[in-house]
N, C-alpha and C positions, 0 to 999 in steps of 0.2 A: 378461523371459520366465521362466517357471517350468516345470519338467518333473520328472516322477517316473520312476524307473527301478527295475525289478526284475531283479536279476542272479542267474542260476541256474548251478549247476555245483558245483565244489569251490571255494567262496568263503568258507567260515567256517573259522577256525583257520589262515589263511594270511596274516594281516596285511592283509586287504582293507580293513577300515574305516579303519585308520590311514593306509594308503597313499592311499585315496580322499580323506581330509581334506587331505593334502598336495597332491594333484593339483588339487583344487578351489580351495584357497587360492592356489596358484600362478596360477590362471586368474582370480582375483578374484571367485570365486563365493561365495555364501552358501548355507546349507542344512544338511541333516543326512544321516547315514548310520547304518543300524542293521541288526543281524542279525534275521532273522525266524525264528519257530518252525519254519517249514517248510524251513529250511536255506538259504534265499535271503538275499541282501543287498538292502535297499531304500535308494534314494538320492532325496532331493528336492534339486534344485539351482535356484538363482535367480540371474539376472544376464543378461549379454550373450548373445544367441543364438549367435554363433560360439564363445564360450567354453564354452557348454553342449554344443555339438556336439563340441568337442575333448574334453571330459570323457566324453561318450558313446563316442567312439572309444577312449579309454583304458579305460573300463569293459569294453569288448568283449575286451580283453587282460587287464587286471588286473595285480596285482603278480606277480613271478616264480613263486611257488609255486601260484598260482591256476590253475584249469582252467575257464574260463568256457564254458558251453554255450549259454546264451541271454541276451539283454538285451531286455526289453520297455520301451518308452517311452510315457509318457502325458503329454500336455500338461495343465497345470493353469491354471485361471483364477484371477483375484483378485490382489491386491497382494502384494508380497514380505512375508514375515513373519519372516525371520531376519536377525540382525545379523552373524553369522559363520558359519563352517562347522565342524561338530563332530559327534562321535559322539553318537547318541541312544540311550536305553534304553527309550523308550516308542514307541507307534505314531505314525507320522508324519502320515498323512492319514486 
């Protein structure tokens, strides 16, 4: 399963990307997380459906200093394309 998330609120400058990497790796997911120019954080996660659901629940809270307002989820087609989960500095999809 593959999903893309766009997380909005106070999500940049609060350790969101690094914390997302840790949470995703704990769940055995691959993918990427990046800051967007519009202030949101974008996540692409690949792996087991229940693990992606757990990550989505975590994204709705985020790390302690974050103030998540909204999380949009988009299902992605196609095969997995990541070998690990890491911070990206380029556009994801």
